[in-house]
Structure formats: structure tokens, C-alpha cells
MIMARLUM-162271 format. One line per 10 residues: number of its first residue (from 1); their letters; for each residue x negated, y, z of N, C-alpha, C, O. Coordinates in steps of 0.05 Angstrom, whole numbers. Atoms other than C-alpha are relative to their C-alpha. Layout:
NUM> a> X,Y,Z,X,Y,Z,X,Y,Z,X,Y,Z | ...
END
This chain:
1> mttetkqqtr> 1,27,-16,1466,1030,-271,0,8,30,-16,23,40 | 0,-3,-31,1485,1030,-198,-24,-10,15,-40,-23,2 | 20,13,-15,1437,1012,-143,6,-30,4,-13,-45,3 | -7,28,-5,1473,946,-129,-3,-17,-26,-13,-39,-25 | 4,13,25,1474,927,-201,-30,-2,-11,-37,-21,-26 | 28,1,6,1400,944,-209,-13,-22,17,-28,-37,6 | 10,20,-18,1384,900,-148,9,-28,-9,-7,-47,-7 | -11,25,12,1426,844,-179,-17,-8,-24,-24,-32,-28 | 17,5,26,1388,850,-245,-30,-7,9,-43,-23,-4 | 28,3,-12,1322,852,-204,0,-32,8,-19,-47,0
11> khvqaaaavc> -1,27,-7,1344,782,-174,-1,-19,-23,-12,-40,-20 | -2,18,24,1358,752,-243,-28,-1,-12,-37,-23,-19 | 25,2,9,1291,773,-267,-20,-11,18,-39,-22,7 | 16,14,-16,1257,748,-206,2,-33,-3,-17,-48,-3 | -6,30,7,1291,678,-220,-13,-8,-25,-25,-30,-26 | 12,7,27,1268,680,-292,-30,-2,2,-42,-21,-9 | 27,-2,-4,1198,698,-272,-11,-26,17,-33,-36,11 | 5,23,-13,1197,639,-223,0,-26,-16,-15,-45,-11 | -1,25,21,1215,590,-279,-28,2,-15,-43,-18,-18 | 26,-2,16,1156,616,-319,-22,-8,17,-41,-20,6
21> edkkgldtri> 21,12,-16,1111,602,-261,1,-29,5,-19,-43,4 | -1,28,-2,1136,536,-249,-3,-17,-26,-9,-40,-24 | 7,14,26,1131,516,-322,-27,6,-13,-31,0,-37 | 28,-8,7,1060,540,-325,-2,20,-23,-19,18,-40 | 4,-22,22,1072,601,-368,-25,14,7,-34,14,30 | 27,-13,-2,1009,641,-380,5,32,0,21,44,-15 | 0,-30,-2,998,714,-361,29,13,2,36,31,-13 | -28,-11,-2,1069,729,-341,2,26,11,-9,29,33 | -2,-27,-6,1085,801,-336,29,10,0,45,0,-16 | -26,-12,0,1147,843,-318,-3,28,-6,-15,42,10
31> leldpidsgl> 1,-28,6,1154,908,-353,24,19,6,45,17,-6 | -22,-19,-7,1197,962,-320,1,21,-18,-17,38,-19 | -2,-21,21,1220,1004,-376,6,29,9,22,34,27 | -6,-27,-5,1218,1079,-376,29,7,-3,42,-3,-22 | -30,-7,2,1289,1112,-363,4,9,-28,27,7,-36 | -4,-7,27,1281,1137,-435,10,-22,-15,28,-19,-31 | -7,25,14,1286,1066,-460,23,-15,15,29,-38,8 | -19,18,-17,1340,1046,-409,26,-7,-18,40,-25,-11 | -23,10,17,1393,1046,-467,-8,-26,-13,10,-40,-22 | 9,26,14,1352,987,-496,1,-23,21,12,-44,15
41> sdfflvtsas> -1,20,-21,1342,949,-429,-16,11,22,-31,30,18 | 15,-8,-21,1314,957,-360,-27,-15,5,-47,-3,14 | 23,15,-5,1263,902,-356,-7,-18,-23,11,-28,-36 | 10,22,19,1223,858,-404,-16,-19,16,-34,-11,31 | 17,20,-15,1197,793,-377,-16,-14,-26,-3,-23,-45 | 19,8,21,1137,770,-422,-17,-24,9,-30,-21,30 | 17,21,-9,1102,702,-415,-11,-13,-25,-1,-7,-47 | 11,14,22,1061,658,-462,-2,-30,5,-4,-38,29 | 1,30,3,1059,581,-479,-19,-9,-17,-24,3,-38 | 22,10,14,1006,540,-504,10,-14,-25,-7,-19,-42
51> ndrqaiaiad> -10,12,22,1051,506,-553,30,4,-3,42,13,16 | -28,-7,0,1123,509,-580,17,-16,18,39,-7,25 | -18,14,-18,1150,453,-536,1,11,26,22,11,39 | 1,-13,-26,1128,488,-474,15,26,-2,29,33,17 | -16,-23,4,1158,552,-502,29,-5,4,42,9,20 | -28,9,0,1225,518,-514,8,-11,31,29,-4,41 | -5,12,-27,1223,482,-445,2,26,20,19,27,38 | -2,-22,-20,1210,549,-410,25,17,-5,38,27,14 | -26,-15,8,1268,585,-448,24,-16,10,43,-5,21 | -25,16,-9,1316,527,-433,4,2,29,26,7,38
61> eiedrlkkef> -5,1,-28,1301,524,-360,7,28,12,20,29,33 | -11,-26,-8,1310,600,-353,29,4,-4,44,15,13 | -31,-3,6,1377,596,-386,15,-17,19,35,-7,29 | -15,19,-14,1399,537,-346,0,11,31,21,9,44 | 3,-7,-28,1375,565,-276,18,26,6,30,29,27 | -14,-26,-3,1407,635,-287,31,-7,-3,48,7,8 | -28,8,3,1473,600,-306,12,-13,25,34,-8,33 | -8,15,-24,1475,554,-245,-1,19,24,17,18,41 | 3,-17,-24,1451,605,-193,15,25,0,23,35,21 | -15,-27,0,1484,669,-217,25,0,-19,41,19,-20
71> gvfpnsvegr> -23,-1,20,1535,648,-271,-5,20,-21,15,32,-30 | 8,-20,20,1497,693,-320,-8,-16,-27,-22,-37,-26 | 5,12,26,1494,676,-395,-14,21,-17,-8,45,-15 | 13,-20,20,1447,707,-449,20,12,-21,35,-4,-33 | -16,-11,22,1482,754,-496,-9,-12,-26,8,-17,-43 | 11,14,27,1438,724,-552,-25,-12,4,-41,-4,21 | 28,15,-2,1383,675,-563,-12,-2,-29,0,-11,-48 | 13,1,28,1332,682,-620,-25,-15,0,-39,-15,20 | 27,11,3,1273,642,-644,-3,-29,14,-25,-39,16 | 1,24,-14,1291,576,-607,-10,-23,-20,-25,-40,-11
81> rqgqwilldy> 10,24,16,1280,530,-668,-29,0,-6,-41,-21,-6 | 27,-3,7,1212,554,-686,-17,-4,25,-37,-17,25 | 14,2,-24,1190,561,-615,-26,16,1,-44,10,16 | 23,-16,2,1138,613,-632,6,27,17,-11,37,31 | -8,-24,-15,1175,674,-602,28,-2,4,44,4,-13 | -29,5,-9,1238,658,-563,8,25,17,-5,32,36 | -11,-25,-10,1280,719,-544,28,-9,16,45,-22,5 | -26,3,-15,1336,715,-489,7,28,9,-6,40,26 | -9,-25,-6,1375,776,-487,24,0,23,46,-11,19 | -19,-1,-23,1412,788,-419,10,28,2,20,35,23
91> vdfvvhvfla> -6,-28,0,1427,860,-437,-16,19,19,-29,38,10 | 17,-16,-19,1397,890,-372,-28,-8,0,-44,9,9 | 26,9,2,1334,851,-383,-2,-21,-22,17,-35,-28 | 4,15,23,1303,813,-440,-24,-19,7,-43,-9,18 | 20,17,-3,1260,752,-436,-13,-7,-26,1,-13,-45 | 15,7,23,1203,740,-486,-20,-23,8,-36,-22,27 | 19,24,-5,1169,671,-491,-16,-4,-25,-5,-12,-45 | 18,-2,23,1110,675,-537,-19,-23,-1,-26,-33,20 | 25,16,3,1057,629,-565,-22,21,4,-18,45,0 | 22,-20,-7,991,659,-544,-8,18,-23,-12,42,-19
101> drrafydier> 9,-17,20,972,681,-614,21,20,-11,15,41,-22 | -20,-16,7,1039,708,-629,4,26,19,12,48,10 | -2,-22,-20,1038,752,-566,-22,20,-6,-19,45,-6 | 23,-19,6,971,780,-584,4,15,-25,-7,37,-27 | -5,-14,27,995,799,-654,22,22,4,20,45,-6 | -23,-20,-5,1058,834,-631,-7,20,22,-1,44,21 | 13,-18,-25,1027,862,-567,22,21,9,21,46,6 | -23,-19,-12,1092,886,-534,-9,19,19,0,42,19 | 9,-18,-21,1055,913,-476,-10,26,-9,-5,47,2 | 11,-24,11,1017,960,-520,23,18,-13,21,43,-13
111> lrksarpltp> -23,-16,11,1084,981,-555,13,18,21,21,40,16 | -17,-12,-21,1115,997,-488,-19,12,20,-18,5,43 | 19,-11,-19,1060,1040,-457,13,15,24,2,14,46 | -14,-13,-21,1109,1080,-417,11,-18,20,18,-9,42 | -10,19,-19,1131,1016,-383,-22,-4,22,-46,-2,19 | 20,6,-25,1104,999,-313,-2,-32,3,17,-46,9 | 5,30,1,1072,927,-315,-3,-10,28,-17,3,43 | 1,11,-27,1082,884,-252,-2,-30,-3,11,-42,-20 | 1,29,-1,1062,814,-236,22,-12,15,30,2,33 | -18,11,-14,1114,767,-209,-2,4,31,19,9,43
121> aefdaelkae> 5,-5,-25,1083,773,-140,7,29,10,21,33,30 | -7,-28,-6,1086,850,-141,29,5,-2,41,20,15 | -31,-5,4,1157,848,-167,14,-11,25,31,4,37 | -13,9,-23,1178,803,-109,-5,15,24,12,16,41 | 5,-18,-26,1145,848,-57,17,23,-3,30,31,17 | -20,-24,4,1183,908,-85,28,-6,6,43,10,18 | -29,6,-2,1248,872,-86,6,-6,28,27,2,38 | -4,2,-27,1239,850,-15,0,26,16,17,29,35 | 3,-26,-12,1220,919,7,29,16,-3,40,27,15 | -24,-12,5,1284,946,-26,24,-13,15,43,1,22
131> laaktlaarg> -22,13,-16,1329,894,8,-4,7,29,15,13,44 | 4,-8,-27,1297,909,72,10,29,9,21,33,31 | -9,-26,-2,1310,983,65,30,1,0,42,16,16 | -30,1,2,1383,967,46,12,-8,25,31,4,33 | -10,9,-25,1394,927,109,-4,20,21,15,23,37 | 2,-20,-21,1366,980,153,17,23,-4,25,34,16 | -16,-20,6,1407,1032,119,29,-9,10,44,7,22 | -27,11,-10,1470,988,133,3,-2,28,25,2,39 | -2,3,-27,1450,977,203,2,30,13,14,34,34 | 0,-27,-11,1439,1053,214,33,11,-2,44,23,16
141> kaaaktkpai> -29,-9,1,1512,1066,186,17,-13,22,33,0,36 | -18,10,-18,1543,1014,229,-7,12,31,10,16,48 | 5,-13,-27,1506,1045,291,12,26,3,23,34,24 | -15,-27,-2,1531,1114,272,30,-1,5,43,15,20 | -30,4,-4,1601,1088,268,7,-7,29,28,1,40 | -7,11,-27,1597,1054,337,-6,24,22,5,22,44 | 8,-22,-17,1566,1121,371,26,15,10,30,17,34 | -24,-15,-9,1633,1161,372,19,-15,20,31,-4,38 | -15,14,-21,1666,1103,406,-11,0,28,4,2,47 | 16,1,-23,1613,1101,459,5,28,13,10,30,36
151> aktkpsatka> -2,-28,-12,1618,1179,467,28,4,12,30,19,31 | -25,-3,-10,1693,1173,478,6,-13,25,23,-5,40 | -4,15,-25,1688,1123,533,-13,16,22,-3,15,45 | 15,-13,-22,1639,1166,572,16,20,16,13,21,41 | -15,-19,-14,1687,1223,589,20,-16,21,23,-7,43 | -18,14,-19,1737,1171,621,-14,-8,24,-3,-9,46 | 16,10,-25,1681,1145,667,-4,24,15,-2,22,39 | 8,-22,-17,1663,1214,687,25,10,15,24,17,39 | -27,-6,-13,1737,1230,700,6,-16,24,15,-6,45 | -4,19,-23,1743,1169,743,-19,9,24,-11,9,47
161> kqragkaiak> 20,-7,-20,1681,1192,782,8,26,16,4,29,40 | -11,-24,-9,1712,1262,790,23,-3,19,25,9,40 | -22,6,-17,1775,1235,816,-7,-12,25,4,-6,46 | 6,13,-26,1741,1191,866,-12,20,18,-7,19,42 | 12,-20,-18,1701,1251,891,23,17,10,22,24,34 | -21,-15,-11,1764,1291,897,16,-13,23,25,0,42 | -15,15,-19,1797,1236,935,-15,-2,28,-3,-3,49 | 16,0,-23,1738,1233,983,1,28,14,3,28,38 | 2,-26,-9,1736,1309,992,27,14,5,28,38,12 | -27,-9,-3,1812,1316,997,4,9,29,-1,-8,47
171> ptpkkaikks> -2,-11,-27,1829,1361,1061,23,-19,14,39,-30,0 | -19,15,-15,1871,1326,1117,25,16,1,23,41,1 | -26,-16,2,1946,1347,1117,1,17,25,-13,12,45 | -2,-20,-22,1967,1406,1161,12,-12,24,6,-2,46 | -14,10,-23,2011,1363,1206,-21,-15,17,-20,-14,41 | 18,14,-16,1952,1319,1225,-18,20,14,-26,14,37 | 17,-18,-12,1911,1382,1241,16,12,24,4,16,45 | -14,-10,-25,1967,1409,1287,0,-21,23,-2,-13,46 | 1,21,-18,1969,1342,1322,-25,-1,18,-26,-4,42 | 30,5,-9,1894,1338,1333,-9,25,15,-29,24,28
181> apakkapekk> 10,-24,-14,1890,1411,1360,6,-2,29,26,-13,36 | -5,2,-27,1883,1420,1434,25,16,11,32,37,1 | -27,-11,-9,1948,1436,1473,-5,24,16,-25,26,30 | -2,-23,-19,1964,1504,1507,-27,17,-2,-36,26,19 | 23,-16,2,1903,1541,1479,9,30,1,-4,47,14 | -10,-29,1,1944,1607,1465,8,9,27,2,32,33 | -9,-10,-28,1974,1612,1537,-26,7,15,-26,28,28 | 24,-6,-15,1903,1609,1567,-11,26,-7,-19,41,10 | 11,-26,9,1880,1667,1523,16,21,10,5,42,17 | -17,-20,-9,1941,1706,1544,-5,6,29,-5,29,38
191> aiankavkkt> 5,-5,-30,1927,1694,1618,-26,13,5,-29,28,25 | 26,-14,-5,1855,1715,1610,2,31,-8,-10,48,4 | -5,-27,8,1878,1777,1574,13,18,21,6,41,26 | -15,-13,-22,1929,1794,1632,-20,7,22,-20,29,34 | 19,-5,-22,1872,1787,1682,-18,25,-6,-23,42,11 | 17,-24,8,1828,1834,1644,17,24,3,6,45,11 | -15,-27,1,1885,1885,1641,5,10,27,8,34,33 | -5,-5,-29,1896,1880,1716,-25,13,12,-23,31,30 | 26,-8,-11,1823,1894,1732,-6,27,-10,-21,40,4 | 7,-26,13,1820,1958,1689,14,23,17,36,19,28
201> pvakaaarkp> -11,-22,-17,1831,2026,1725,26,10,-10,42,20,6 | -25,-8,8,1889,2041,1679,24,-16,10,46,-6,16 | -22,18,-12,1927,1980,1704,4,7,31,26,5,41 | -3,-7,-28,1912,2002,1776,18,24,2,35,25,20 | -14,-27,-1,1940,2072,1762,31,-6,-5,49,5,8 | -26,6,9,2001,2041,1730,14,-12,25,38,-5,30 | -8,14,-20,2010,1998,1791,8,18,26,26,12,41 | -4,-21,-23,2007,2058,1841,25,20,-6,38,30,13 | -20,-20,6,2058,2103,1806,27,-6,11,40,11,24 | -27,8,-10,2122,2062,1824,-1,5,33,21,11,44
211> aakktarkkp> 1,-4,-30,2098,2070,1900,6,28,5,22,34,23 | -3,-29,-5,2095,2144,1896,29,10,-5,39,28,8 | -26,-8,4,2163,2148,1867,19,-8,25,36,7,33 | -16,12,-22,2191,2104,1923,-3,21,23,17,27,36 | 3,-19,-22,2161,2154,1975,14,26,-5,24,39,13 | -15,-24,7,2190,2211,1939,29,-3,4,43,16,12 | -27,5,-5,2257,2179,1941,7,-3,32,28,6,41 | -5,2,-30,2253,2163,2015,0,28,16,14,29,37 | 2,-26,-13,2239,2236,2036,30,15,1,39,24,21 | -27,-11,-2,2308,2262,2018,18,-15,19,33,-2,34
221> aakkaaarkk> -17,16,-17,2341,2207,2056,-6,7,29,13,8,46 | 7,-8,-26,2303,2226,2119,11,28,8,20,32,31 | -11,-26,-4,2325,2300,2113,31,0,5,42,14,21 | -29,4,-4,2397,2277,2105,8,-10,29,27,-3,42 | -4,12,-26,2391,2235,2168,-1,22,22,15,23,41 | 6,-23,-21,2362,2297,2207,26,18,1,36,23,23 | -19,-19,2,2417,2343,2181,27,-13,15,40,0,32 | -22,12,-14,2472,2292,2204,-1,1,30,19,8,43 | 5,-2,-29,2443,2288,2275,8,26,10,22,28,30 | -6,-27,-9,2447,2363,2282,28,5,-1,38,17,18
231> ark> -28,-6,2,2517,2367,2258,16,-15,24,35,-5,37 | -13,14,-24,2537,2314,2310,-1,15,26,18,18,40 | 6,-15,-26,2507,2353,2367,18,24,0,18,40,19
END
């Protein structure tokens, strides 16, 4: 039996137990059978009636409510005419409605020692806890499915931030830098360099050499002029 089928069976048992309480059934017990007996059934619902009319009324109301609320019908019904021990077999659970003396005589609870006895209140509490656990598990699965979608959207946001940062830190174009640069800086540097060269001793020596050459060139001219004067005389 699957978990969903077992929970549905628990709801059926819960509804049948509520009928027993409403119809003043005595010492109502739910026996959760051992897995060894699971081939027989999963639950026994046992209650007592003070007379046969009450027993029949309880059995009829259980059958009617399960049919209206869940569309479930018993596989078989036994003992309805006598009203001393009425058995409603729903396969996954069986309802036993006894007269008090018949219940003591057959003592089903003793025969099923391995079964776990529960009152209707205890059974309701366990069913609510199971349903709550099921809803929490479903919510956890839904949250787990939505997490990847959230994780996928995060990188796009970070990319947008990175793009915005790059746009802010983007360097200005080269043309703009050329326009904004001060004019004629390079010539000033050259002029300064030329001045420095002129002040150096090497530059002074270089300036004097051409004058020496000129004087050397002038001497031969003077000698030639003197020779010409002599010749004329």
C-alpha cells in the first residue's frame, strides 16, 4: 500500500470512528494491525452497543457516511439481521460493531496482541501530524524548485552591475586627450635643451672653431696681396 492510499484509508477509518462516537458507541478502539497481518487488513475498528437496535443504527450510519463523503462501499456486510456482531468489510479496514457481551466473549483485542490499539482522539492526532508533515514536504519541494530560478536571475543582475561599472570607468577617447593637452609643450622643451647646450663648454668650443678657420683662410690672402705689390714695384 502506498503512502497516499494509507492516508486515504486513515481518513475512512477516522470518519467511521466519528460515527461510533456520535451514535454513543462504547469503548471504541482502532487497532493498527501488524504488517504480518497486512494481508488480512490494515485496521480494525471495534465498538460496542448496548442493544441490537443501536448496533444496527451504528452500522447503517457508517455505511451511509462513507458512501456520501468518499464514495466507498463495503465489500461485504455480515450479522446485520441479528445485530449482535455486525461486520463491515472495506478490505483495507474492517468495522466490528458488537453487543457488549459478545465483544467480551470473542475478545478481538486479545486475539490481535501484536496490533497497536488507539483511541479515536489519538488516531486523529496522528492523522493530523501525518498531513502536516506531508504539506511541509510539499512546500519544501516547491521551494527547492524555485531556488534554481532565483539563482539564474542573480548572475544577470551582477552582469548589469559590472557593465555599469565598466561604463563609469571607461577611459576617455584619444582624440579628446589630444584636444585637452596644452599646446606647444614640445617646442618649449627643445628651446630649453638648446639653451643648455649653448651654455656647455663643448658648445663654446664648437662655436670658436669656425673663427679659427676664417683667420687661417685670411692669412694666405694677405701674403698674396704683398707679393702682388712687390711685383708692381
